[in-house]
N, C-alpha and C positions, 0 to 999 in steps of 0.2 A: 505493500500500500505507500503509494505517494501522493503528497498532497501537491498541486500546480501552486509552488510558494515561491516567489520572488527574494532572493538573495540579494540583499545590499550592503556593501561593508560600510560600518560606522567608525567613529573615533573613541567611542566608549560603548560598553557591552548593554547596559541597560538602556541608555538611551537606543541604542540600535534595535534592540528587542522591540521595544515598544513602537519605534517608529516603524520597523517592518511588520509587526502585527498588524497596524492602524492602516498600511498600506496594503496588505492581503484582504482586509475587509473593505477597501473602497474609500479610504481616507489617506490622501496624500499629506501626511503631517512630517516636517522634517527634523532631523536629529536634534539641531539646536531650539526649534521650537519645544520639541518635547521635555528637553531638560530645561528651558527657560519658566515655562508654564509650570513644571513637575517642581519648580525651586531645588534644584539639584545642586546650585554652588554652595559651597561652604567651606569652613576651615574649622576643623577640631582637632584637639589636643588630649588624648585620654590617658595619661601614666598610671591608672589603676590597671589597664587592660594590657597584658603582653602578647603580640606576637612575634614569633621569632626571637625572642627573649629581648623585645625592644619595644617602648610603648606605642601607642597606635596614635599615628598623625595621619588625620582623613581630609580630604579636600572635597567632599561630596556627602551628602546626605546618606544617611543608613540605607542598605539594600532594600528595595521595594517601595518607598516613599516617592520614588519620583513617578514611579506610574500610577501608583493612588493618588498623590495630587493631580498629575496630571489628566487623569481618569475624573476625578471628581469634579475638575473645573470645568470641564468639556462635555461633560453628561455623559461618558462611557461606563458600564459596570464590568466590573472585574472580580473573576472567581479564583481565590487563592485557596490551596490545599497542601497540608504538610504531613506526612507519615510516619508513623513509630516501625511500621512492618515493609521491607524493601518490595516483597511480592504484591503487598496491596497498591504501592506507589506505581510499580510495573502495570499491574492491570488497569489503572486509571489512566494512565499515559496510552496504553494501547487503545483503549475506548475510546479516547479524543481524537486518536490518529484515525480509527475505525470510521468515526464521524466527519472525518474530512475539516478536523480542528487542530491547527497547528497548536503549540503552547510551550509558553516559557518556562525555562527551567533555571533554578538557582544551583550553581554547583560549585565543588573545590577545585581549584587550577592545578593542584598537585601532580593528580592522576591524569590530566588533561595530555594524551601521548601525541597529540598533533600540535602542541605548543613546544616551541624552541626549549632547550633545558634550563637555558639563563632565566626564563619566564615562569618555570614551574615551583613555585614553595607553596608553602600552607595557607592558603590565603581563599576563603570560602565563600566570597561575595560577587563570583564570575557569574555572567547570565548569558544563555544561549536559547535559540529555538529547536526545536524537534518537530520536524513537519513531514516524518514519513518512517517506514520500516521495510528492509529488504532483507528477507531470510532472518538471520539473528542480528543483524546491524540497523541501528538506528540512525537514521540520516538526520545529519546535524547542520543548522546554520548559526554558525558562529558571528555575530556582526564585526568582530575585531579581527577575523580571517577575511582573506580577498577572495577566497572559494569556500563551497560548502563541504562536509568532511562527513566521516560516520564513525560512529564506534560501536564495538559489539554490546550485547546485554550485560554483561559481567561489568565492563568497562564503564557503561554509564553507571550501571547500580555503585559504581565505587566512589565517582564524583557525585553523585546526588546523596550520597549518605557517609562524605567525608567528616571526619572527625576534628575538633578542635573549636575554637573563636567562631562565632555566627555559622556554626554548623546548619547547612540549609535543610537535613533531615526531609531529603526528597521533596523540597518544594516547588510546587507546579503552580502556574498562574495563566489566566487567559482572559481575553475581554467577553463578554458574555450578550450585552446589548448596547446600540448604539443610538443616538439622536439623529433625525433626517439630516441637521446640519451641526457642525461644530461652532460654538459660540467663541470663538478665539480672543475677540477683542476684549471682555472681561475677564477671559482666563489668564491672558498677559498681564493686566493691570495686577490681578490677585496673586499672579507667579512674582512679579518684580517685587510688590510690597512683602511678602513674605522673607524672599532671598534679604532684602533690606534689613527687616527685622533681626533674621539670623544672623548677618555679618557684623550687625551694631550691638548683639545683645549686653546685657549688662552682667554677664556671667565669665568665668577665667576659662573655662574649657572650651569655648566656641568663637568664631568670630573672629576680630582683630584683636580683641582681648587677650586669646590663645595664642594668637601669634606673637604678642607681646611677651608673654611667659615663656615659650618656646625660647625668643631671642634670650630672655633673661637667665635660662637655665642653660644655653649652649655657652654663655660665658662661665658660669659656675661647673659644669661637668667636669670639664679636664683636671680641676684640684679634687672636686668631689669623688668622682667615679673612675678617674683616671682616664688617660689618653685613648688607650684600646676601647673602653666601652664606649667614650663620648664619640669616637669615630664610627662605632656600629652603632650609635643612634643617629648618625648623620646619614648613615648609609639607609637606615630605615625612612628616614624623612624625604629622599632624594628618589627611594625606591617607589614610595608610596604617590609620591610626587609626579615622577616620570615614566613609571614601569606599570602601574598597576591602576588599571582601569582610566587611563590618560593623567589624570593628576593634576596638581597646581596648576603649571603654566598651559597645561592643554584644556583645561576647564576653562579657564580664565577665557580662551580664544573660542571655546562655543559659545560662552557666554556672549561674547562681543559679535559672534555672527548671529545669536539669537536678538540681540538688541537692533542691529541693521535690519533684519528680517521683520521685527514688532514695528519698528518705524514706520513701515509701509501699511502694516495691518490696521494699525491703531491712529494713523495719520497724524505722527508727532517726530517732526524733524529734529528734534533735538536728542532723539535717542540713537541717532547715527553721528553726532559727536560723543556721546558716551560710549559707543561700539568703539571708535577709534582710539579713546581713553583706556578702555578696558585691554585691548591690544598691548596698549605699550606697558600695561600692569602684567600681562602674561610675559611681555618680554624680561621683565625684571625676576620675576619667579623661576625663569628659567637662567637668567644670569647668576641667581641665587644657587641653583641646584648645580650649576658648572662648578663655580667655586667652591661650595661643600663637597663636591665629588672628587675635587683636587686635593682637599685636606684629607679624606678618610682615606683615599688612594696615595698617600703621602707624596702626591705630586705639588703641592703648593709650597713655593719658596718664602713665603711669608710667614716670619714666626708669631703675628699678631693675628692668624687668620680666624681663630674663633671670634676674636671681636668683630673684625672686620664683616663675616655673614651674620654675625647677629645684628650689625648695624644695617645691613642690607636690609634682612627682616623686618626691622622694626621701620624702615621706610617705605617697605611694602604694606604695612599693618596701617603707617597713615595714609597711604594714598588710597588705600581701599576704604578707610573709615569716612574720609572725607567724601571720596565717590559715591559710597554707598547713601550717605546722608543726603546729598545732591539729588540722587536719582529718586530717592522717595519722593520728592517734593514736586520734581517734575510730572510723576503718575499720580 
């Protein structure tokens, strides 16, 4: 059984899954539009959660929130299911495929055999679409890959029931009902306002305050936990920014594309200027990642490298705080 499903590569997995599922159901919604309406942009520092023996640094909202927010704001109903028993998870997946219904899955990255080795580590918030089955192989549309691929029943079960932080537990999701027309205008405004609130929230673990907290810790870590552990933490920051799910710089570019597209939909030319500014902020994130990587790879010739990248992060925090406060007023 094979569903007539159109695979389109995306920059980020969840955005790509949602965009592809919407397109399959007759609604041509771009990846940036999904991300912006779903208020996917964030920065969060969670020192009390460890992944690969380092704190969690995330540049996006929790897995599933983008689709949930997007669906609610445009009037789409989504069904989500989790399972304790892999047999039940497989049966529900097969049932949907027989009903000609492609589904989104949350999976672990470590055992995805089609991923390059350098990208396979313990990260359980990846998303893909299963759009069919041929003998014992499931047909996979992974939006971060250029072409479709496939996994055996055992291989798919392994990634659906990966262990560790954010364990997917067979998580499966798919849209079940659609409006006649997507009301994008109001959804865009709601999406922007939510992101502005999140990024300027008065709590230390999210938004610009979290960036400043991380910058402060980067200055302290070498003496407090040692250079080796500090470099491991910096590696985590960069990996979560540049290699996992698009990350800091990439997400800023997607958000810039969203603002450019939104400017036309809601007829607000000011958003085009904000789009250009967000692209500049994305460039600052990329510079930060490059300088941080030189330090943890021992290629930086600067003795005060930790303070320098901390300064860069403070500058980014200041730019983003100013940006989102002004953006909120515009919409």
